[in-house]
Each structure stands twice: as C-alpha cells, then as structure tokens.
All heavy atoms as TSV, in Angstrom:
chain	resi	resn	atom	element	x	y	z
A	1	MET	N	N	-6.361	-20.394	5.054
A	1	MET	CA	C	-4.962	-20.441	4.680
A	1	MET	C	C	-4.323	-19.082	4.933
A	1	MET	O	O	-4.850	-18.050	4.554
A	1	MET	CB	C	-4.849	-20.810	3.198
A	1	MET	CG	C	-3.416	-20.957	2.747
A	1	MET	SD	S	-3.269	-21.699	1.119
A	1	MET	CE	C	-3.391	-20.257	0.102
A	2	LYS	N	N	-3.177	-19.082	5.588
A	2	LYS	CA	C	-2.500	-17.835	5.926
A	2	LYS	C	C	-1.724	-17.295	4.725
A	2	LYS	O	O	-0.988	-18.021	4.071
A	2	LYS	CB	C	-1.551	-18.046	7.095
A	2	LYS	CG	C	-0.873	-16.762	7.519
A	2	LYS	CD	C	-0.144	-16.916	8.814
A	2	LYS	CE	C	0.509	-15.589	9.123
A	2	LYS	NZ	N	0.436	-15.248	10.494
A	3	MET	N	N	-1.907	-16.007	4.472
A	3	MET	CA	C	-1.177	-15.327	3.415
A	3	MET	C	C	0.153	-14.857	3.998
A	3	MET	O	O	0.188	-14.241	5.051
A	3	MET	CB	C	-1.999	-14.124	2.926
A	3	MET	CG	C	-1.386	-13.378	1.777
A	3	MET	SD	S	-2.281	-11.851	1.371
A	3	MET	CE	C	-3.895	-12.447	0.959
A	4	ILE	N	N	1.239	-15.164	3.324
A	4	ILE	CA	C	2.566	-14.782	3.810
A	4	ILE	C	C	2.840	-13.303	3.526
A	4	ILE	O	O	3.400	-12.594	4.353
A	4	ILE	CB	C	3.657	-15.641	3.121
A	4	ILE	CG1	C	3.441	-17.108	3.397
A	4	ILE	CG2	C	5.043	-15.189	3.550
A	4	ILE	CD1	C	3.744	-17.540	4.794
A	5	GLU	N	N	2.434	-12.838	2.347
A	5	GLU	CA	C	2.819	-11.498	1.904
A	5	GLU	C	C	1.664	-10.830	1.174
A	5	GLU	O	O	0.888	-11.498	0.498
A	5	GLU	CB	C	4.025	-11.639	0.965
A	5	GLU	CG	C	4.509	-10.360	0.347
A	5	GLU	CD	C	5.734	-10.594	-0.532
A	5	GLU	OE1	O	6.838	-10.619	0.015
A	5	GLU	OE2	O	5.563	-10.771	-1.750
A	6	ILE	N	N	1.574	-9.525	1.310
A	6	ILE	CA	C	0.634	-8.724	0.539
A	6	ILE	C	C	1.436	-7.614	-0.141
A	6	ILE	O	O	2.380	-7.071	0.445
A	6	ILE	CB	C	-0.498	-8.161	1.425
A	6	ILE	CG1	C	-1.554	-7.483	0.560
A	6	ILE	CG2	C	0.035	-7.236	2.504
A	6	ILE	CD1	C	-2.841	-7.173	1.297
A	7	VAL	N	N	1.063	-7.305	-1.379
A	7	VAL	CA	C	1.788	-6.300	-2.162
A	7	VAL	C	C	0.862	-5.114	-2.412
A	7	VAL	O	O	-0.300	-5.282	-2.794
A	7	VAL	CB	C	2.264	-6.889	-3.512
A	7	VAL	CG1	C	2.988	-5.824	-4.330
A	7	VAL	CG2	C	3.167	-8.091	-3.282
A	8	PHE	N	N	1.405	-3.921	-2.215
A	8	PHE	CA	C	0.677	-2.684	-2.493
A	8	PHE	C	C	1.352	-1.933	-3.631
A	8	PHE	O	O	2.584	-1.809	-3.660
A	8	PHE	CB	C	0.653	-1.768	-1.262
A	8	PHE	CG	C	-0.401	-2.127	-0.271
A	8	PHE	CD1	C	-0.174	-3.124	0.665
A	8	PHE	CD2	C	-1.625	-1.487	-0.277
A	8	PHE	CE1	C	-1.146	-3.471	1.582
A	8	PHE	CE2	C	-2.606	-1.826	0.643
A	8	PHE	CZ	C	-2.365	-2.819	1.572
A	9	LEU	N	N	0.539	-1.442	-4.548
A	9	LEU	CA	C	1.009	-0.564	-5.608
A	9	LEU	C	C	0.904	0.857	-5.080
A	9	LEU	O	O	-0.178	1.315	-4.708
A	9	LEU	CB	C	0.146	-0.730	-6.859
A	9	LEU	CG	C	0.493	0.162	-8.034
A	9	LEU	CD1	C	1.883	-0.189	-8.572
A	9	LEU	CD2	C	-0.546	0.028	-9.125
A	10	VAL	N	N	2.030	1.552	-5.007
A	10	VAL	CA	C	2.085	2.918	-4.486
A	10	VAL	C	C	2.377	3.859	-5.654
A	10	VAL	O	O	3.338	3.665	-6.398
A	10	VAL	CB	C	3.181	3.063	-3.405
A	10	VAL	CG1	C	3.280	4.508	-2.931
A	10	VAL	CG2	C	2.900	2.121	-2.237
A	11	GLU	N	N	1.531	4.864	-5.806
A	11	GLU	CA	C	1.683	5.824	-6.907
A	11	GLU	C	C	1.534	7.249	-6.386
A	11	GLU	O	O	0.888	7.479	-5.363
A	11	GLU	CB	C	0.625	5.574	-7.975
A	11	GLU	CG	C	0.708	4.201	-8.608
A	11	GLU	CD	C	-0.393	3.982	-9.626
A	11	GLU	OE1	O	-1.549	3.842	-9.212
A	11	GLU	OE2	O	-0.066	3.961	-10.820
A	12	ASP	N	N	2.100	8.195	-7.130
A	12	ASP	CA	C	1.882	9.614	-6.843
A	12	ASP	C	C	0.422	9.932	-7.108
A	12	ASP	O	O	-0.142	9.510	-8.117
A	12	ASP	CB	C	2.757	10.498	-7.748
A	12	ASP	CG	C	4.230	10.401	-7.434
A	12	ASP	OD1	O	4.590	10.238	-6.259
A	12	ASP	OD2	O	5.033	10.482	-8.378
A	13	ASP	N	N	-0.191	10.673	-6.204
A	13	ASP	CA	C	-1.564	11.120	-6.398
A	13	ASP	C	C	-1.516	12.424	-7.188
A	13	ASP	O	O	-0.743	13.318	-6.847
A	13	ASP	CB	C	-2.228	11.352	-5.038
A	13	ASP	CG	C	-3.712	11.604	-5.141
A	13	ASP	OD1	O	-4.148	12.284	-6.100
A	13	ASP	OD2	O	-4.447	11.135	-4.270
A	14	PRO	N	N	-2.324	12.567	-8.235
A	14	PRO	CA	C	-2.305	13.808	-9.027
A	14	PRO	C	C	-2.604	15.057	-8.192
A	14	PRO	O	O	-2.159	16.152	-8.518
A	14	PRO	CB	C	-3.392	13.604	-10.080
A	14	PRO	CG	C	-3.685	12.156	-10.097
A	14	PRO	CD	C	-3.258	11.592	-8.769
A	15	ASP	N	N	-3.346	14.885	-7.092
A	15	ASP	CA	C	-3.686	16.022	-6.227
A	15	ASP	C	C	-2.638	16.255	-5.142
A	15	ASP	O	O	-2.811	17.103	-4.278
A	15	ASP	CB	C	-5.054	15.797	-5.577
A	15	ASP	CG	C	-6.174	15.757	-6.607
A	15	ASP	OD1	O	-6.059	16.449	-7.639
A	15	ASP	OD2	O	-7.153	15.022	-6.381
A	16	GLY	N	N	-1.552	15.467	-5.174
A	16	GLY	CA	C	-0.510	15.578	-4.161
A	16	GLY	C	C	-0.536	14.388	-3.230
A	16	GLY	O	O	-1.582	13.783	-2.994
A	17	GLY	N	N	0.608	14.008	-2.719
A	17	GLY	CA	C	0.691	12.862	-1.830
A	17	GLY	C	C	0.788	11.563	-2.602
A	17	GLY	O	O	1.229	11.531	-3.752
A	18	TYR	N	N	0.336	10.483	-1.956
A	18	TYR	CA	C	0.469	9.149	-2.530
A	18	TYR	C	C	-0.800	8.341	-2.299
A	18	TYR	O	O	-1.513	8.575	-1.329
A	18	TYR	CB	C	1.632	8.398	-1.859
A	18	TYR	CG	C	2.959	9.065	-2.070
A	18	TYR	CD1	C	3.431	10.010	-1.159
A	18	TYR	CD2	C	3.736	8.771	-3.178
A	18	TYR	CE1	C	4.649	10.638	-1.347
A	18	TYR	CE2	C	4.963	9.391	-3.369
A	18	TYR	CZ	C	5.411	10.317	-2.457
A	18	TYR	OH	O	6.615	10.942	-2.654
A	19	THR	N	N	-1.054	7.389	-3.195
A	19	THR	CA	C	-2.130	6.427	-3.013
A	19	THR	C	C	-1.518	5.031	-3.005
A	19	THR	O	O	-0.466	4.799	-3.605
A	19	THR	CB	C	-3.174	6.497	-4.141
A	19	THR	OG1	O	-2.535	6.219	-5.394
A	19	THR	CG2	C	-3.833	7.868	-4.190
A	20	ALA	N	N	-2.183	4.110	-2.330
A	20	ALA	CA	C	-1.729	2.726	-2.272
A	20	ALA	C	C	-2.934	1.813	-2.420
A	20	ALA	O	O	-3.978	2.052	-1.809
A	20	ALA	CB	C	-1.025	2.443	-0.949
A	21	SER	N	N	-2.782	0.786	-3.251
A	21	SER	CA	C	-3.852	-0.195	-3.419
A	21	SER	C	C	-3.265	-1.591	-3.326
A	21	SER	O	O	-2.205	-1.876	-3.897
A	21	SER	CB	C	-4.580	0.003	-4.748
A	21	SER	OG	O	-3.670	-0.049	-5.834
A	22	GLY	N	N	-3.945	-2.436	-2.584
A	22	GLY	CA	C	-3.504	-3.811	-2.408
A	22	GLY	C	C	-3.773	-4.614	-3.668
A	22	GLY	O	O	-4.899	-4.612	-4.174
A	23	LEU	N	N	-2.758	-5.291	-4.191
A	23	LEU	CA	C	-2.938	-6.117	-5.377
A	23	LEU	C	C	-3.593	-7.431	-4.968
A	23	LEU	O	O	-3.078	-8.156	-4.128
A	23	LEU	CB	C	-1.589	-6.380	-6.044
A	23	LEU	CG	C	-0.819	-5.138	-6.498
A	23	LEU	CD1	C	0.488	-5.540	-7.163
A	23	LEU	CD2	C	-1.653	-4.299	-7.447
A	24	GLY	N	N	-4.765	-7.687	-5.541
A	24	GLY	CA	C	-5.490	-8.905	-5.206
A	24	GLY	C	C	-6.429	-8.764	-4.025
A	24	GLY	O	O	-7.167	-9.687	-3.712
A	25	ASP	N	N	-6.397	-7.632	-3.358
A	25	ASP	CA	C	-7.289	-7.369	-2.220
A	25	ASP	C	C	-7.877	-5.971	-2.373
A	25	ASP	O	O	-7.240	-5.081	-2.919
A	25	ASP	CB	C	-6.526	-7.442	-0.890
A	25	ASP	CG	C	-6.095	-8.854	-0.559
A	25	ASP	OD1	O	-6.952	-9.642	-0.137
A	25	ASP	OD2	O	-4.898	-9.163	-0.738
A	26	SER	N	N	-9.077	-5.776	-1.892
A	26	SER	CA	C	-9.738	-4.469	-1.969
A	26	SER	C	C	-9.330	-3.602	-0.787
A	26	SER	O	O	-10.135	-3.301	0.093
A	26	SER	CB	C	-11.254	-4.643	-2.008
A	26	SER	OG	O	-11.631	-5.323	-3.178
A	27	ILE	N	N	-8.061	-3.201	-0.781
A	27	ILE	CA	C	-7.536	-2.349	0.286
A	27	ILE	C	C	-6.941	-1.117	-0.373
A	27	ILE	O	O	-6.059	-1.234	-1.238
A	27	ILE	CB	C	-6.446	-3.061	1.117
A	27	ILE	CG1	C	-6.963	-4.393	1.669
A	27	ILE	CG2	C	-5.984	-2.159	2.251
A	27	ILE	CD1	C	-5.900	-5.208	2.371
A	28	PHE	N	N	-7.437	0.047	0.002
A	28	PHE	CA	C	-6.966	1.306	-0.567
A	28	PHE	C	C	-6.736	2.314	0.545
A	28	PHE	O	O	-7.499	2.371	1.497
A	28	PHE	CB	C	-8.012	1.876	-1.543
A	28	PHE	CG	C	-8.407	0.915	-2.617
A	28	PHE	CD1	C	-9.523	0.109	-2.481
A	28	PHE	CD2	C	-7.649	0.805	-3.772
A	28	PHE	CE1	C	-9.893	-0.786	-3.453
A	28	PHE	CE2	C	-8.005	-0.085	-4.762
A	28	PHE	CZ	C	-9.133	-0.887	-4.606
A	29	THR	N	N	-5.687	3.130	0.390
A	29	THR	CA	C	-5.434	4.195	1.355
A	29	THR	C	C	-4.602	5.279	0.677
A	29	THR	O	O	-4.117	5.092	-0.440
A	29	THR	CB	C	-4.755	3.659	2.636
A	29	THR	OG1	O	-4.760	4.685	3.627
A	29	THR	CG2	C	-3.343	3.192	2.376
A	30	GLN	N	N	-4.455	6.400	1.357
A	30	GLN	CA	C	-3.666	7.508	0.812
A	30	GLN	C	C	-3.073	8.316	1.954
A	30	GLN	O	O	-3.524	8.235	3.092
A	30	GLN	CB	C	-4.514	8.397	-0.079
A	30	GLN	CG	C	-5.654	9.090	0.640
A	30	GLN	CD	C	-6.561	9.843	-0.311
A	30	GLN	OE1	O	-6.855	9.377	-1.395
A	30	GLN	NE2	N	-7.006	11.004	0.130
A	31	ALA	N	N	-2.036	9.106	1.612
A	31	ALA	CA	C	-1.390	9.964	2.613
A	31	ALA	C	C	-0.585	11.033	1.895
A	31	ALA	O	O	-0.323	10.937	0.688
A	31	ALA	CB	C	-0.491	9.139	3.528
A	32	ASP	N	N	-0.169	12.040	2.660
A	32	ASP	CA	C	0.586	13.156	2.095
A	32	ASP	C	C	2.060	12.834	1.867
A	32	ASP	O	O	2.705	13.448	1.030
A	32	ASP	CB	C	0.477	14.387	2.998
A	32	ASP	CG	C	-0.933	14.969	2.998
A	32	ASP	OD1	O	-1.635	14.820	1.971
A	32	ASP	OD2	O	-1.321	15.567	4.008
A	33	ASP	N	N	2.617	11.884	2.643
A	33	ASP	CA	C	4.038	11.538	2.496
A	33	ASP	C	C	4.209	10.033	2.678
A	33	ASP	O	O	3.315	9.346	3.155
A	33	ASP	CB	C	4.909	12.311	3.482
A	33	ASP	CG	C	4.476	12.091	4.925
A	33	ASP	OD1	O	4.732	10.981	5.427
A	33	ASP	OD2	O	3.892	13.010	5.529
A	34	LEU	N	N	5.377	9.521	2.276
A	34	LEU	CA	C	5.604	8.079	2.303
A	34	LEU	C	C	5.613	7.499	3.721
A	34	LEU	O	O	5.121	6.390	3.945
A	34	LEU	CB	C	6.907	7.728	1.586
A	34	LEU	CG	C	6.831	7.771	0.058
A	34	LEU	CD1	C	8.213	7.533	-0.550
A	34	LEU	CD2	C	5.838	6.751	-0.477
A	35	GLU	N	N	6.169	8.212	4.673
A	35	GLU	CA	C	6.206	7.701	6.050
A	35	GLU	C	C	4.798	7.530	6.606
A	35	GLU	O	O	4.485	6.519	7.241
A	35	GLU	CB	C	7.051	8.609	6.942
A	35	GLU	CG	C	8.534	8.542	6.638
A	35	GLU	CD	C	9.087	7.120	6.644
A	35	GLU	OE1	O	8.806	6.366	7.593
A	35	GLU	OE2	O	9.776	6.755	5.693
A	36	THR	N	N	3.951	8.525	6.380
A	36	THR	CA	C	2.557	8.429	6.834
A	36	THR	C	C	1.814	7.345	6.065
A	36	THR	O	O	0.997	6.618	6.635
A	36	THR	CB	C	1.846	9.787	6.677
A	36	THR	OG1	O	2.587	10.785	7.369
A	36	THR	CG2	C	0.423	9.732	7.209
A	37	LEU	N	N	2.121	7.199	4.775
A	37	LEU	CA	C	1.476	6.172	3.969
A	37	LEU	C	C	1.784	4.779	4.510
A	37	LEU	O	O	0.900	3.922	4.575
A	37	LEU	CB	C	1.912	6.282	2.505
A	37	LEU	CG	C	1.208	5.322	1.547
A	37	LEU	CD1	C	-0.275	5.666	1.453
A	37	LEU	CD2	C	1.852	5.371	0.176
A	38	LYS	N	N	3.003	4.545	4.946
A	38	LYS	CA	C	3.370	3.244	5.517
A	38	LYS	C	C	2.525	2.936	6.755
A	38	LYS	O	O	2.060	1.805	6.945
A	38	LYS	CB	C	4.853	3.207	5.861
A	38	LYS	CG	C	5.739	3.216	4.641
A	38	LYS	CD	C	7.205	3.296	5.030
A	38	LYS	CE	C	8.090	3.447	3.809
A	38	LYS	NZ	N	9.519	3.550	4.181
A	39	ILE	N	N	2.306	3.938	7.570
A	39	ILE	CA	C	1.468	3.764	8.769
A	39	ILE	C	C	0.029	3.465	8.360
A	39	ILE	O	O	-0.620	2.571	8.926
A	39	ILE	CB	C	1.547	5.024	9.662
A	39	ILE	CG1	C	2.958	5.185	10.216
A	39	ILE	CG2	C	0.505	4.963	10.785
A	39	ILE	CD1	C	3.230	6.544	10.840
A	40	MET	N	N	-0.469	4.197	7.363
A	40	MET	CA	C	-1.842	4.003	6.891
A	40	MET	C	C	-2.025	2.620	6.270
A	40	MET	O	O	-3.067	1.986	6.466
A	40	MET	CB	C	-2.215	5.099	5.888
A	40	MET	CG	C	-2.181	6.516	6.456
A	40	MET	SD	S	-3.332	6.756	7.810
A	40	MET	CE	C	-4.867	6.681	6.924
A	41	ILE	N	N	-1.018	2.147	5.533
A	41	ILE	CA	C	-1.097	0.815	4.916
A	41	ILE	C	C	-1.140	-0.255	6.002
A	41	ILE	O	O	-1.966	-1.172	5.947
A	41	ILE	CB	C	0.084	0.588	3.956
A	41	ILE	CG1	C	-0.065	1.463	2.716
A	41	ILE	CG2	C	0.198	-0.889	3.571
A	41	ILE	CD1	C	1.146	1.472	1.807
A	42	ARG	N	N	-0.265	-0.145	6.979
A	42	ARG	CA	C	-0.247	-1.132	8.070
A	42	ARG	C	C	-1.604	-1.149	8.786
A	42	ARG	O	O	-2.153	-2.214	9.078
A	42	ARG	CB	C	0.879	-0.814	9.048
A	42	ARG	CG	C	1.048	-1.892	10.107
A	42	ARG	CD	C	2.209	-1.636	11.043
A	42	ARG	NE	N	3.481	-1.817	10.343
A	42	ARG	CZ	C	4.381	-0.847	10.149
A	42	ARG	NH1	N	4.163	0.359	10.606
A	42	ARG	NH2	N	5.503	-1.093	9.520
A	43	ASP	N	N	-2.164	0.025	9.049
A	43	ASP	CA	C	-3.468	0.120	9.705
A	43	ASP	C	C	-4.557	-0.506	8.834
A	43	ASP	O	O	-5.422	-1.231	9.337
A	43	ASP	CB	C	-3.787	1.581	10.014
A	43	ASP	CG	C	-5.072	1.739	10.787
A	43	ASP	OD1	O	-5.201	1.105	11.860
A	43	ASP	OD2	O	-5.961	2.482	10.320
A	44	ALA	N	N	-4.521	-0.241	7.522
A	44	ALA	CA	C	-5.521	-0.805	6.607
A	44	ALA	C	C	-5.430	-2.330	6.554
A	44	ALA	O	O	-6.455	-3.018	6.528
A	44	ALA	CB	C	-5.341	-0.213	5.214
A	45	VAL	N	N	-4.218	-2.868	6.570
A	45	VAL	CA	C	-4.039	-4.324	6.564
A	45	VAL	C	C	-4.587	-4.922	7.855
A	45	VAL	O	O	-5.266	-5.953	7.838
A	45	VAL	CB	C	-2.551	-4.704	6.354
A	45	VAL	CG1	C	-2.308	-6.179	6.624
A	45	VAL	CG2	C	-2.105	-4.349	4.944
A	46	HIS	N	N	-4.342	-4.270	8.984
A	46	HIS	CA	C	-4.853	-4.765	10.265
A	46	HIS	C	C	-6.383	-4.720	10.303
A	46	HIS	O	O	-7.007	-5.608	10.894
A	46	HIS	CB	C	-4.252	-3.973	11.428
A	46	HIS	CG	C	-2.866	-4.379	11.763
A	46	HIS	ND1	N	-2.521	-4.918	12.978
A	46	HIS	CD2	C	-1.713	-4.337	11.040
A	46	HIS	CE1	C	-1.227	-5.195	12.989
A	46	HIS	NE2	N	-0.717	-4.846	11.826
A	47	CYS	N	N	-6.977	-3.717	9.677
A	47	CYS	CA	C	-8.445	-3.632	9.624
A	47	CYS	C	C	-9.023	-4.696	8.693
A	47	CYS	O	O	-10.061	-5.289	8.990
A	47	CYS	CB	C	-8.888	-2.251	9.153
A	47	CYS	SG	S	-8.639	-0.956	10.372
A	48	HIS	N	N	-8.356	-4.926	7.568
A	48	HIS	CA	C	-8.841	-5.899	6.577
A	48	HIS	C	C	-8.655	-7.334	7.068
A	48	HIS	O	O	-9.445	-8.208	6.730
A	48	HIS	CB	C	-8.103	-5.687	5.248
A	48	HIS	CG	C	-8.725	-6.402	4.104
A	48	HIS	ND1	N	-9.847	-5.927	3.458
A	48	HIS	CD2	C	-8.385	-7.559	3.477
A	48	HIS	CE1	C	-10.159	-6.761	2.489
A	48	HIS	NE2	N	-9.291	-7.762	2.475
A	49	PHE	N	N	-7.587	-7.570	7.820
A	49	PHE	CA	C	-7.290	-8.885	8.377
A	49	PHE	C	C	-7.227	-8.769	9.907
A	49	PHE	O	O	-6.146	-8.759	10.484
A	49	PHE	CB	C	-5.946	-9.416	7.858
A	49	PHE	CG	C	-5.864	-9.593	6.364
A	49	PHE	CD1	C	-5.307	-8.614	5.570
A	49	PHE	CD2	C	-6.346	-10.751	5.766
A	49	PHE	CE1	C	-5.215	-8.777	4.199
A	49	PHE	CE2	C	-6.254	-10.926	4.393
A	49	PHE	CZ	C	-5.693	-9.934	3.609
A	50	PRO	N	N	-8.375	-8.659	10.576
A	50	PRO	CA	C	-8.354	-8.452	12.031
A	50	PRO	C	C	-7.776	-9.640	12.811
A	50	PRO	O	O	-7.242	-9.456	13.890
A	50	PRO	CB	C	-9.821	-8.228	12.390
A	50	PRO	CG	C	-10.602	-8.791	11.260
A	50	PRO	CD	C	-9.722	-8.703	10.047
A	51	ASP	N	N	-7.882	-10.835	12.251
A	51	ASP	CA	C	-7.365	-12.028	12.909
A	51	ASP	C	C	-5.886	-12.202	12.573
A	51	ASP	O	O	-5.514	-12.353	11.408
A	51	ASP	CB	C	-8.155	-13.252	12.453
A	51	ASP	CG	C	-7.713	-14.530	13.136
A	51	ASP	OD1	O	-7.006	-14.455	14.165
A	51	ASP	OD2	O	-8.085	-15.610	12.642
A	52	GLN	N	N	-5.046	-12.178	13.575
A	52	GLN	CA	C	-3.598	-12.274	13.360
A	52	GLN	C	C	-3.206	-13.575	12.659
A	52	GLN	O	O	-2.205	-13.624	11.947
A	52	GLN	CB	C	-2.852	-12.149	14.687
A	52	GLN	CG	C	-1.350	-12.049	14.515
A	52	GLN	CD	C	-0.647	-11.730	15.821
A	52	GLN	OE1	O	-1.288	-11.472	16.827
A	52	GLN	NE2	N	0.654	-11.745	15.802
A	53	GLU	N	N	-4.007	-14.602	12.807
A	53	GLU	CA	C	-3.714	-15.895	12.182
A	53	GLU	C	C	-3.809	-15.831	10.657
A	53	GLU	O	O	-3.143	-16.585	9.963
A	53	GLU	CB	C	-4.650	-16.974	12.720
A	53	GLU	CG	C	-4.436	-17.284	14.182
A	53	GLU	CD	C	-3.032	-17.796	14.476
A	53	GLU	OE1	O	-2.528	-18.629	13.706
A	53	GLU	OE2	O	-2.440	-17.361	15.473
A	54	THR	N	N	-4.654	-14.954	10.131
A	54	THR	CA	C	-4.817	-14.850	8.673
A	54	THR	C	C	-4.113	-13.627	8.088
A	54	THR	O	O	-4.035	-13.487	6.872
A	54	THR	CB	C	-6.308	-14.787	8.303
A	54	THR	OG1	O	-6.902	-13.647	8.939
A	54	THR	CG2	C	-7.023	-16.062	8.705
A	55	ARG	N	N	-3.610	-12.743	8.936
A	55	ARG	CA	C	-2.961	-11.509	8.491
A	55	ARG	C	C	-1.607	-11.817	7.834
A	55	ARG	O	O	-0.820	-12.586	8.360
A	55	ARG	CB	C	-2.757	-10.579	9.678
A	55	ARG	CG	C	-2.258	-9.201	9.285
A	55	ARG	CD	C	-2.100	-8.304	10.493
A	55	ARG	NE	N	-3.324	-8.266	11.291
A	55	ARG	CZ	C	-3.341	-8.263	12.612
A	55	ARG	NH1	N	-2.228	-8.271	13.308
A	55	ARG	NH2	N	-4.479	-8.238	13.263
A	56	PRO	N	N	-1.309	-11.188	6.676
A	56	PRO	CA	C	-0.005	-11.379	6.038
A	56	PRO	C	C	1.126	-10.934	6.966
A	56	PRO	O	O	0.998	-9.956	7.690
A	56	PRO	CB	C	-0.057	-10.490	4.800
A	56	PRO	CG	C	-1.500	-10.218	4.573
A	56	PRO	CD	C	-2.167	-10.302	5.897
A	57	GLN	N	N	2.232	-11.661	6.920
A	57	GLN	CA	C	3.378	-11.331	7.760
A	57	GLN	C	C	4.224	-10.218	7.154
A	57	GLN	O	O	4.906	-9.497	7.878
A	57	GLN	CB	C	4.256	-12.570	7.953
A	57	GLN	CG	C	3.577	-13.675	8.700
A	57	GLN	CD	C	4.432	-14.931	8.750
A	57	GLN	OE1	O	5.400	-15.074	8.018
A	57	GLN	NE2	N	4.078	-15.833	9.628
A	58	ILE	N	N	4.202	-10.097	5.824
A	58	ILE	CA	C	5.039	-9.122	5.123
A	58	ILE	C	C	4.157	-8.211	4.282
A	58	ILE	O	O	3.258	-8.687	3.576
A	58	ILE	CB	C	6.061	-9.833	4.214
A	58	ILE	CG1	C	7.002	-10.692	5.045
A	58	ILE	CG2	C	6.847	-8.823	3.381
A	58	ILE	CD1	C	7.881	-11.610	4.227
A	59	ILE	N	N	4.433	-6.911	4.341
A	59	ILE	CA	C	3.772	-5.938	3.476
A	59	ILE	C	C	4.848	-5.388	2.549
A	59	ILE	O	O	5.812	-4.764	2.994
A	59	ILE	CB	C	3.133	-4.789	4.285
A	59	ILE	CG1	C	2.098	-5.336	5.263
A	59	ILE	CG2	C	2.511	-3.764	3.340
A	59	ILE	CD1	C	1.586	-4.306	6.252
A	60	ARG	N	N	4.681	-5.660	1.257
A	60	ARG	CA	C	5.662	-5.201	0.259
A	60	ARG	C	C	5.073	-4.016	-0.506
A	60	ARG	O	O	3.918	-4.056	-0.930
A	60	ARG	CB	C	5.998	-6.332	-0.704
A	60	ARG	CG	C	7.107	-5.985	-1.696
A	60	ARG	CD	C	7.475	-7.169	-2.551
A	60	ARG	NE	N	7.850	-8.335	-1.771
A	60	ARG	CZ	C	9.072	-8.564	-1.278
A	60	ARG	NH1	N	10.026	-7.679	-1.478
A	60	ARG	NH2	N	9.319	-9.664	-0.597
A	61	LEU	N	N	5.865	-2.972	-0.673
A	61	LEU	CA	C	5.432	-1.789	-1.416
A	61	LEU	C	C	6.119	-1.760	-2.765
A	61	LEU	O	O	7.359	-1.787	-2.846
A	61	LEU	CB	C	5.766	-0.515	-0.646
A	61	LEU	CG	C	5.239	-0.416	0.788
A	61	LEU	CD1	C	5.618	0.921	1.383
A	61	LEU	CD2	C	3.747	-0.637	0.830
A	62	HIS	N	N	5.326	-1.694	-3.815
A	62	HIS	CA	C	5.844	-1.548	-5.178
A	62	HIS	C	C	5.583	-0.091	-5.564
A	62	HIS	O	O	4.450	0.280	-5.873
A	62	HIS	CB	C	5.144	-2.518	-6.133
A	62	HIS	CG	C	5.612	-2.424	-7.528
A	62	HIS	ND1	N	6.844	-2.885	-7.933
A	62	HIS	CD2	C	5.015	-1.913	-8.619
A	62	HIS	CE1	C	6.986	-2.656	-9.220
A	62	HIS	NE2	N	5.891	-2.065	-9.661
A	63	ILE	N	N	6.627	0.726	-5.492
A	63	ILE	CA	C	6.482	2.167	-5.706
A	63	ILE	C	C	6.736	2.479	-7.186
A	63	ILE	O	O	7.806	2.189	-7.714
A	63	ILE	CB	C	7.438	2.960	-4.796
A	63	ILE	CG1	C	7.121	2.644	-3.334
A	63	ILE	CG2	C	7.328	4.456	-5.077
A	63	ILE	CD1	C	8.095	3.225	-2.337
A	64	VAL	N	N	5.717	3.057	-7.823
A	64	VAL	CA	C	5.781	3.391	-9.245
A	64	VAL	C	C	5.792	4.899	-9.384
A	64	VAL	O	O	4.946	5.592	-8.808
A	64	VAL	CB	C	4.563	2.802	-9.999
A	64	VAL	CG1	C	4.598	3.199	-11.457
A	64	VAL	CG2	C	4.519	1.302	-9.836
A	65	ARG	N	N	6.748	5.387	-10.127
A	65	ARG	CA	C	6.851	6.817	-10.345
A	65	ARG	C	C	6.854	7.099	-11.835
A	65	ARG	O	O	7.591	6.479	-12.582
A	65	ARG	CB	C	8.168	7.309	-9.757
A	65	ARG	CG	C	7.959	8.594	-9.074
A	65	ARG	CD	C	9.119	9.072	-8.319
A	65	ARG	NE	N	8.527	9.342	-7.019
A	65	ARG	CZ	C	9.162	9.361	-5.899
A	65	ARG	NH1	N	10.425	9.161	-5.883
A	65	ARG	NH2	N	8.552	9.609	-4.791
A	66	ASP	N	N	6.036	8.011	-12.266
A	66	ASP	CA	C	5.955	8.385	-13.673
A	66	ASP	C	C	6.822	9.631	-13.868
A	66	ASP	O	O	6.480	10.706	-13.380
A	66	ASP	CB	C	4.500	8.673	-14.053
A	66	ASP	CG	C	4.338	8.916	-15.522
A	66	ASP	OD1	O	5.170	8.436	-16.314
A	66	ASP	OD2	O	3.349	9.580	-15.899
A	67	GLU	N	N	7.948	9.454	-14.541
A	67	GLU	CA	C	8.855	10.569	-14.788
A	67	GLU	C	C	9.001	10.775	-16.288
A	67	GLU	O	O	9.062	9.817	-17.058
A	67	GLU	CB	C	10.232	10.310	-14.174
A	67	GLU	CG	C	10.189	10.280	-12.669
A	67	GLU	CD	C	11.578	10.177	-12.046
A	67	GLU	OE1	O	12.547	10.670	-12.668
A	67	GLU	OE2	O	11.663	9.618	-10.959
A	68	VAL	N	N	9.068	12.027	-16.692
A	68	VAL	CA	C	9.226	12.375	-18.095
A	68	VAL	C	C	10.545	13.113	-18.253
A	68	VAL	O	O	10.840	14.032	-17.474
A	68	VAL	CB	C	8.059	13.271	-18.580
A	68	VAL	CG1	C	8.243	13.658	-20.031
A	68	VAL	CG2	C	6.734	12.556	-18.379
A	69	ILE	N	N	11.326	12.711	-19.250
A	69	ILE	CA	C	12.580	13.412	-19.529
A	69	ILE	C	C	12.581	13.844	-20.988
A	69	ILE	O	O	11.937	13.213	-21.835
A	69	ILE	CB	C	13.822	12.536	-19.222
A	69	ILE	CG1	C	13.799	11.262	-20.061
A	69	ILE	CG2	C	13.873	12.185	-17.751
A	69	ILE	CD1	C	15.077	10.456	-19.981
A	70	ALA	N	N	13.262	14.924	-21.277
A	70	ALA	CA	C	13.355	15.405	-22.662
A	70	ALA	C	C	14.354	14.561	-23.423
A	70	ALA	O	O	15.346	14.105	-22.885
A	70	ALA	CB	C	13.775	16.879	-22.666
A	71	SER	N	N	14.081	14.378	-24.703
A	71	SER	CA	C	15.007	13.565	-25.512
A	71	SER	C	C	16.060	14.420	-26.183
A	71	SER	O	O	16.058	15.584	-26.200
A	71	SER	CB	C	14.231	12.800	-26.572
A	71	SER	OG	O	13.517	13.673	-27.420
C-alpha cells in the first residue's frame, strides 16, 4: 500500500543545528541549518523507500521550537 504522506518532527539540536525524526518510521537525520536539513530528509526518505511506488508523495515537516519568555 502506497503511503501518501510522511511527517517529520524537526527540533533544535542542543549541540546546534536541527534533528528530524520520521513519525511512525525509523528515519532520523540532522543538519546545521533548515535548508540542508530538507535535503537530508528527502535523501533519507529516498533511502528508506527506494521503490518509487511505495515512497510517500509528500514530506511534511512539523517544526517544534522550545522558547522561554519571562513573565
């Protein structure tokens, strides 16, 4: 069965840059900036789903940022 969409959780890496993990799939990658991360995610999806027939058509990024503000 072909998957239409795959979702990645994107978070700030404590050591700098960003990490991304596929929700529901064991796909993980990281990069120093968001543009490079998008390339790395696309490459990871192509490696995880080598057959174009089963590869998701859409890659959705859910970007989570932890921000603290003073009250």
